[in-house]
C-alpha positions as CSV (number, residue, x, y, z in Angstrom):
1,X,0.0,0.0,0.0
2,X,1.3,3.4,-0.9
3,X,1.9,5.7,2.0
4,X,-0.5,8.7,2.4
5,X,2.3,11.1,1.7
6,X,3.2,9.6,-1.6
7,X,-0.2,8.6,-2.8
8,X,-1.2,10.4,-6.1
9,X,-3.2,13.6,-5.4
10,X,-6.7,14.0,-6.8
11,X,-6.8,14.8,-10.6
12,X,-8.1,18.3,-10.0
13,X,-5.4,19.0,-7.5
14,X,-2.7,17.6,-9.7
15,X,-3.9,19.7,-12.7
16,X,-3.7,22.8,-10.5
17,X,-0.2,22.0,-9.5
18,X,0.8,21.4,-13.1
19,X,-0.9,24.7,-14.1
20,X,1.0,26.6,-11.4
21,X,4.4,25.2,-12.6
22,X,3.5,25.6,-16.2
23,X,2.5,29.3,-16.0
24,X,5.5,30.2,-14.0
25,X,7.9,28.5,-16.3
26,X,6.1,30.0,-19.3
27,X,6.5,33.5,-17.9
28,X,10.1,33.0,-17.0
29,X,11.0,31.5,-20.4
30,X,9.0,34.3,-22.1
31,X,11.3,36.8,-20.3
32,X,14.4,34.8,-21.1
33,X,13.6,34.2,-24.8
34,X,12.3,37.7,-25.3
35,X,15.8,38.9,-24.5
36,X,17.3,36.4,-27.0
37,X,15.1,37.5,-29.8
38,X,15.7,41.1,-29.1
39,X,19.4,40.5,-29.0
40,X,19.2,39.0,-32.5
41,X,16.9,41.8,-33.9
42,X,17.5,45.2,-32.3
43,X,19.9,45.2,-29.3
44,X,23.0,45.4,-31.6
45,X,21.6,48.7,-33.0
46,X,20.4,50.1,-29.6
47,X,23.2,49.2,-27.3
48,X,26.2,48.6,-29.6
49,X,25.7,51.0,-32.4
50,X,29.3,51.9,-33.1
51,X,30.3,48.5,-34.6
52,X,29.9,46.5,-37.7
53,X,26.3,45.0,-37.7
54,X,27.5,41.4,-37.4
55,X,30.0,42.3,-34.7
56,X,27.3,44.2,-32.9
57,X,25.2,41.1,-33.1
58,X,28.1,39.2,-31.5
59,X,28.3,41.7,-28.7
60,X,24.6,41.5,-28.2
61,X,24.7,37.7,-28.0
62,X,27.6,38.1,-25.5
63,X,25.2,39.9,-23.1
64,X,22.7,37.1,-23.9
65,X,25.4,34.6,-22.8
66,X,26.0,36.5,-19.5
67,X,22.6,35.5,-18.3
68,X,23.6,31.8,-18.6
69,X,26.7,32.5,-16.5
70,X,24.5,33.5,-13.6
71,X,22.3,30.4,-13.8
72,X,24.7,28.0,-11.9
73,X,24.8,30.6,-9.1
74,X,21.0,30.7,-9.1
75,X,21.0,26.9,-9.1
76,X,23.3,26.7,-6.0
77,X,21.4,29.3,-4.0
78,X,17.9,28.3,-4.9
79,X,18.7,24.6,-4.7
80,X,20.2,25.0,-1.2
81,X,17.3,26.8,0.2
82,X,14.7,24.9,-1.8
83,X,16.1,21.6,-0.2
84,X,16.1,23.2,3.2
85,X,12.7,25.1,3.3
86,X,10.7,23.8,0.4
87,X,10.0,24.3,-3.3
88,X,7.1,26.7,-3.3
89,X,8.7,29.7,-1.5
90,X,11.7,29.7,-3.8
91,X,9.5,29.4,-6.9
92,X,7.6,32.6,-5.9
93,X,10.9,34.4,-5.3
94,X,12.3,33.3,-8.7
95,X,9.2,34.5,-10.5
96,X,9.3,37.9,-8.8
97,X,13.0,38.4,-9.6
98,X,12.7,37.5,-13.3
99,X,9.6,39.6,-13.8
100,X,11.2,42.7,-12.2
101,X,14.4,42.4,-14.2
102,X,12.5,42.0,-17.5
103,X,10.2,44.9,-16.8
104,X,13.2,47.1,-16.0
105,X,14.8,46.2,-19.4
106,X,11.7,47.7,-21.0
107,X,12.5,51.0,-19.2
108,X,16.3,51.1,-20.0
109,X,17.8,54.1,-21.8
110,X,19.8,53.2,-24.9
111,X,23.4,53.9,-25.9
112,X,22.3,57.1,-27.7
113,X,20.9,58.5,-24.4
114,X,23.4,57.5,-21.7
115,X,26.3,56.0,-23.6
116,X,28.3,53.1,-22.2
117,X,26.0,52.9,-19.1
118,X,23.3,51.4,-21.3
119,X,25.0,48.1,-22.1
120,X,26.3,47.9,-18.5
121,X,22.8,48.2,-17.1
122,X,21.5,45.7,-19.7
123,X,24.1,43.2,-18.7
124,X,23.3,43.6,-15.0
125,X,19.6,43.0,-15.6
126,X,20.5,40.0,-17.7
127,X,22.5,38.6,-14.8
128,X,19.4,38.9,-12.6
129,X,17.4,37.1,-15.2
130,X,19.8,34.3,-15.4
131,X,20.1,34.0,-11.6
132,X,16.3,33.7,-11.3
133,X,16.0,31.2,-14.1
134,X,18.7,29.1,-12.6
135,X,16.5,28.5,-9.6
136,X,13.2,28.2,-11.4
137,X,13.6,25.1,-13.5
138,X,14.5,22.7,-10.7
139,X,11.7,23.8,-8.4
140,X,9.0,23.8,-11.1
141,X,9.7,20.3,-12.3
142,X,10.2,18.9,-8.8
143,X,6.9,20.4,-7.6
144,X,5.1,18.3,-10.3
145,X,7.3,15.2,-10.1
146,X,6.9,14.9,-6.3
147,X,3.1,15.4,-6.4
148,X,2.4,13.2,-9.4
149,X,1.5,9.6,-10.0
150,X,4.7,7.6,-10.3
151,X,3.4,5.5,-13.3
152,X,2.8,8.7,-15.3
153,X,5.6,10.9,-13.9
154,X,7.2,11.3,-17.3
155,X,4.0,12.7,-18.7
156,X,3.1,15.0,-15.8
157,X,6.6,16.3,-15.3
158,X,6.9,17.1,-19.0
159,X,4.3,19.8,-18.7
160,X,6.5,22.3,-17.0
161,X,8.9,21.6,-19.8
162,X,6.3,22.9,-22.2
163,X,6.9,26.3,-20.5
164,X,10.0,26.7,-22.7
165,X,8.1,26.4,-26.1
166,X,5.1,28.3,-24.6
167,X,7.4,31.1,-23.5
168,X,9.1,31.0,-26.9
169,X,5.7,31.0,-28.6
170,X,4.5,34.0,-26.5
171,X,7.7,36.0,-26.9
172,X,8.0,35.3,-30.7
173,X,4.3,35.9,-31.2
174,X,4.4,39.3,-29.5
175,X,7.5,40.3,-31.4
176,X,6.0,39.0,-34.7
177,X,2.8,40.9,-34.1
178,X,4.6,44.1,-33.4
179,X,6.9,43.9,-36.4
180,X,3.8,43.3,-38.5
181,X,1.8,46.2,-37.1
182,X,4.5,48.9,-36.9
183,X,7.3,50.0,-39.1
184,X,10.9,48.9,-38.6
185,X,11.9,52.3,-37.4
186,X,9.1,52.5,-34.9
187,X,9.9,49.0,-33.6
188,X,13.6,50.0,-33.2
189,X,12.6,53.3,-31.6
190,X,10.0,52.2,-29.0
191,X,8.1,49.1,-30.1
192,X,10.7,46.7,-28.7
193,X,9.9,47.9,-25.2
194,X,6.3,46.7,-25.2
195,X,6.9,43.0,-24.8
196,X,9.3,43.6,-21.9
197,X,6.8,45.8,-20.1
198,X,4.0,43.2,-20.6
199,X,6.0,40.9,-18.3
200,X,4.8,42.9,-15.3
201,X,1.2,41.9,-16.0
202,X,2.1,38.2,-16.7
203,X,4.0,38.0,-13.4
204,X,1.0,39.1,-11.4
205,X,-1.1,36.3,-13.0
206,X,1.6,33.8,-12.3
207,X,2.0,34.7,-8.7
208,X,-1.7,34.5,-8.1
209,X,-1.8,30.9,-9.4
210,X,1.5,29.8,-7.9
211,X,0.6,31.0,-4.4
212,X,-2.5,28.8,-4.4
213,X,-0.7,25.4,-4.5
214,X,0.6,23.3,-1.6
215,X,4.2,22.3,-0.9
216,X,5.4,18.9,-2.2
217,X,4.2,16.1,0.1
218,X,7.4,14.1,-0.7
219,X,9.4,17.0,0.6
220,X,7.3,17.5,3.7
221,X,7.6,13.8,4.5
222,X,11.4,13.9,4.0
223,X,11.7,17.0,6.1
224,X,9.8,15.3,8.9
225,X,12.1,12.3,8.8
226,X,15.1,14.5,8.8
227,X,13.8,16.4,11.9
228,X,13.1,13.1,13.7
229,X,16.5,11.8,12.9
230,X,18.1,15.0,14.1
231,X,16.2,14.8,17.4
232,X,17.2,11.1,17.8
233,X,20.8,11.8,17.1
234,X,21.0,14.6,19.7
235,X,20.8,17.6,17.4
236,X,23.4,16.5,14.8
237,X,23.2,18.8,11.8
238,X,22.6,17.6,8.3
239,X,25.1,18.0,5.6
240,X,24.4,20.9,3.3
241,X,22.6,19.8,0.1
242,X,25.5,20.9,-2.1
243,X,28.1,18.9,-0.1
244,X,25.8,15.8,-0.1
245,X,25.2,16.1,-3.9
246,X,28.9,16.5,-4.8
247,X,29.9,13.6,-2.4
248,X,27.2,11.0,-3.2
249,X,25.7,12.1,-6.6
250,X,28.6,13.4,-8.6
251,X,28.2,10.8,-11.2
252,X,24.5,11.8,-11.6
253,X,25.5,15.4,-11.9
254,X,28.0,14.5,-14.7
255,X,25.3,12.5,-16.5
256,X,22.9,15.4,-16.3
257,X,25.5,17.9,-17.6
258,X,26.3,15.6,-20.5
259,X,22.7,14.9,-21.3
260,X,22.0,18.6,-21.6
261,X,24.8,19.4,-24.1
262,X,22.9,18.4,-27.3
263,X,19.5,19.5,-25.9
264,X,20.7,23.0,-24.9
265,X,23.0,23.7,-27.9
266,X,20.6,22.5,-30.5
267,X,17.7,24.5,-29.0
268,X,19.5,27.8,-29.1
269,X,20.9,27.2,-32.6
270,X,17.5,26.3,-33.9
271,X,15.5,29.1,-32.2
272,X,17.9,32.1,-31.6
273,X,20.8,31.8,-34.0
274,X,18.4,31.0,-36.8
275,X,17.1,34.6,-36.7
276,X,20.6,35.8,-37.6
277,X,21.4,33.1,-40.1
278,X,18.2,33.2,-42.1
279,X,18.2,37.0,-42.3
280,X,21.9,37.5,-43.1
281,X,22.7,34.5,-45.2
282,X,19.5,33.8,-47.2
283,X,17.9,37.2,-47.3
284,X,14.8,36.1,-45.4
285,X,13.0,38.9,-43.7
286,X,12.8,39.2,-39.9
287,X,9.1,38.7,-40.1
288,X,9.4,35.4,-42.0
289,X,12.0,34.0,-39.7
290,X,9.9,34.9,-36.6
291,X,6.8,33.3,-38.1
292,X,8.7,30.1,-38.8
293,X,9.9,29.9,-35.2
294,X,6.4,30.7,-34.0
295,X,4.8,27.8,-36.0
296,X,7.5,25.4,-35.0
297,X,7.2,26.4,-31.3
298,X,3.5,25.5,-31.4
299,X,4.3,22.0,-32.6
300,X,7.1,21.7,-30.1
301,X,4.6,22.5,-27.3
302,X,2.3,19.8,-28.5
303,X,4.8,17.0,-28.9
304,X,6.6,17.4,-25.5
305,X,3.8,15.7,-23.4
306,X,3.6,12.9,-26.0
307,X,7.4,12.2,-25.7
308,X,6.9,12.4,-21.9
309,X,4.2,9.8,-22.0
310,X,6.3,7.6,-24.2
311,X,9.1,7.7,-21.7
312,X,6.6,6.3,-19.1
313,X,6.2,3.3,-21.4
314,X,9.6,2.5,-22.8
315,X,11.9,4.4,-20.4
316,X,13.6,7.8,-20.1
317,X,16.9,6.7,-21.8
318,X,15.5,5.3,-25.1
319,X,13.4,8.5,-25.7
320,X,16.3,10.7,-24.8
321,X,18.7,8.8,-27.1
322,X,16.2,9.1,-30.0
323,X,16.3,12.9,-29.6
324,X,20.0,13.2,-29.4
325,X,20.7,11.0,-32.4
326,X,17.9,12.7,-34.4
327,X,19.2,16.2,-33.7
328,X,22.7,15.3,-34.8
329,X,21.5,13.6,-38.0
330,X,19.1,16.5,-38.8
331,X,21.7,19.4,-38.8
332,X,22.9,19.2,-42.4
333,X,19.3,18.8,-43.8
334,X,18.3,21.7,-41.4
335,X,20.7,24.2,-42.9
336,X,20.2,22.9,-46.5
337,X,16.5,23.6,-46.2
338,X,17.1,27.1,-44.8
339,X,19.5,27.9,-47.6
340,X,16.7,27.5,-50.2
341,X,15.1,30.7,-48.8
342,X,11.6,29.2,-49.0
343,X,9.2,29.8,-46.2
344,X,7.9,26.2,-46.2
345,X,11.3,24.8,-46.1
346,X,12.2,27.1,-43.2
347,X,9.2,25.9,-41.3
348,X,10.0,22.3,-42.0
349,X,13.7,22.7,-40.9
350,X,12.8,24.4,-37.5
351,X,9.8,22.2,-36.8
352,X,11.6,18.9,-37.3
353,X,14.5,20.2,-35.3
354,X,12.3,21.1,-32.3
355,X,10.3,17.9,-32.5
356,X,13.6,16.0,-32.1
357,X,14.7,18.4,-29.4
358,X,11.4,17.6,-27.5
359,X,12.4,13.9,-27.3
360,X,15.3,15.0,-25.1
361,X,13.6,17.8,-23.3
362,X,10.4,15.9,-22.4
363,X,11.8,13.1,-20.3
364,X,14.5,15.3,-18.8
365,X,12.4,16.6,-15.9
366,X,11.5,13.1,-14.6
367,X,14.9,11.7,-15.5
368,X,16.8,14.2,-13.5
369,X,14.3,14.2,-10.6
370,X,14.7,10.4,-10.3
371,X,18.5,10.6,-9.9
372,X,18.6,12.4,-6.5
373,X,17.4,12.0,-3.0
374,X,14.6,14.3,-1.8
375,X,16.6,16.4,0.6
376,X,19.2,17.2,-2.1
377,X,17.0,16.8,-5.2
378,X,16.5,20.6,-5.9
379,X,20.3,21.1,-5.6
380,X,21.2,18.1,-7.7
381,X,18.8,18.6,-10.5
382,X,19.4,22.3,-10.7
383,X,23.2,22.0,-10.6
384,X,23.3,19.4,-13.3
385,X,20.9,21.3,-15.5
386,X,22.3,24.8,-15.0
387,X,26.0,24.1,-15.0
388,X,25.6,22.6,-18.4
389,X,24.0,25.8,-19.6
390,X,27.3,27.7,-19.2
391,X,29.1,25.3,-21.6
392,X,26.1,24.6,-23.8
393,X,23.3,27.1,-24.2
394,X,25.2,30.2,-23.2
395,X,27.8,30.3,-25.9
396,X,25.8,28.5,-28.6
397,X,24.5,31.5,-30.5
398,X,27.8,33.3,-30.0
399,X,29.8,30.3,-31.3
400,X,27.5,29.8,-34.2
401,X,27.7,33.4,-35.2
402,X,31.5,33.5,-34.9
403,X,31.7,30.3,-37.0
404,X,29.5,32.0,-39.6
405,X,31.7,35.1,-39.6
406,X,34.9,33.1,-39.9
407,X,33.9,30.5,-42.5
408,X,30.8,32.0,-44.2
409,X,29.3,28.5,-44.2
410,X,26.8,26.5,-42.1
411,X,29.0,23.3,-42.2
412,X,31.1,24.1,-39.1
413,X,27.9,25.0,-37.2
414,X,26.3,21.7,-38.1
415,X,29.5,19.9,-37.0
416,X,29.4,21.8,-33.7
417,X,25.8,20.5,-33.0
418,X,26.7,17.0,-34.1
419,X,29.7,17.0,-31.6
420,X,27.3,18.0,-28.8
421,X,24.9,15.1,-29.8
422,X,27.8,12.6,-29.5
423,X,28.5,13.8,-26.0
424,X,24.9,13.4,-25.0
425,X,24.6,10.0,-26.6
426,X,27.6,8.9,-24.4
427,X,26.3,10.4,-21.2
428,X,22.8,9.0,-21.5
429,X,24.1,5.7,-22.8
430,X,26.1,5.0,-19.7
431,X,23.3,6.2,-17.3
432,X,21.0,3.9,-15.5
433,X,17.3,3.8,-16.4
434,X,15.3,5.6,-13.7
435,X,11.7,5.0,-14.8
436,X,10.7,2.7,-12.0
437,X,12.2,4.7,-9.1
438,X,10.0,5.9,-6.3
439,X,10.9,9.5,-5.3
440,X,9.7,8.9,-1.7
441,X,12.1,6.0,-1.4
442,X,15.2,7.6,-2.9
443,X,16.5,8.6,0.5
444,X,19.8,9.0,2.2
445,X,20.7,7.1,5.4
446,X,22.5,8.7,8.3
447,X,25.8,8.8,6.3
448,X,24.1,10.4,3.4
449,X,24.2,7.4,1.1
450,X,21.3,6.5,-1.1
451,X,19.5,3.5,0.5
452,X,16.8,2.7,-2.0
453,X,17.7,4.6,-5.2
454,X,16.4,1.9,-7.5
455,X,13.4,0.6,-5.6
456,X,10.4,0.2,-8.0
457,X,7.5,2.5,-7.4
458,X,5.2,-0.4,-7.0
459,X,7.3,-1.8,-4.1
460,X,6.3,1.0,-1.7
461,X,5.0,-0.2,1.7
462,X,3.2,1.6,4.4
């Protein structure tokens, strides 16, 4: 018999929890992707105007990469306190920080107004965005994973993952609408600010929903056991989550980092760099490139839960490996289709790329959650995910743009993504399957070692 603390919540309650995680991740990814799209389209002109256009784009993407540099710090801080005090409180804080930073970007003066202070302020706000997002992802997926039915964890935990394409869809949709309704000069002058200012409204909606859900029952049960153990052992203090993760889960952290290489790099090449490549190399208009990403993001949103459900049936690793191999094989056809300059081919290239990306991204939430014990799960999942972002997602548009400048060809960029796919295939290939693990039973004993890391979910006893 499943314990009360780990029994699946009522469907209505679970849907509310999923909605709270989804809307929060959607808003935070909207803010993050909005910056990436603006970096590709207008920030080079507004904040780095005294450079060659492509060099200005490189500098703009450099500030974009700075946000990733802050994500590991956010993972460490939010993971530590999330494992100590709960997921919900930290998720509220991350949403507030991200929303405030994005709203402030919409109010920033440009280089023409305040000179070098403009890119400095932009970089500072980008750091705050990255810090907040570094703490958001782990908490959002854990809140769902630790509430949900173990047999369908891959499906339910994949819904917060749809926040990425939903945020991309929202950010790209708003930008696409603005570029369609107003002239290029008006968009460059003031129109680009509107999507950033809209973030303030979205954050209020997100907070209202997120404050209405309960803390994870798995975490509350683990916290109660830890307090009882502490009282029994005469007040001995627990190891900090970070120390416990690095001591007992370092292999899992390395697997998570490797697993994210192809997922992270391919995503930012397909969705952010493509706005540069399609416009500068094939003469496609900004509107056309944005529309292609918009359509592909809608498909991406739809397929992620399907891939998550498939991971419940055949395992996390097989689905993840399909995605990594598929993305690597797709890169040369991807650029060949874009080089034709046709809108239909552009849509096909981006859509297939994002569908294959979804095969990695969908099971990732459950896969990473199932690797770590409850009292170090927020830290472990966040560290593994966000430290990879520094080496993968952060420099991906920057590296891709630099390769384009140096070689004037898409071939080195395709090889770059293929190399990342090989790393991910190796990392996931050597990992253990986690589909049958019970999150409530992946616990540490007094020494911090995992005592039931691979116990099947159906083996729980009261």
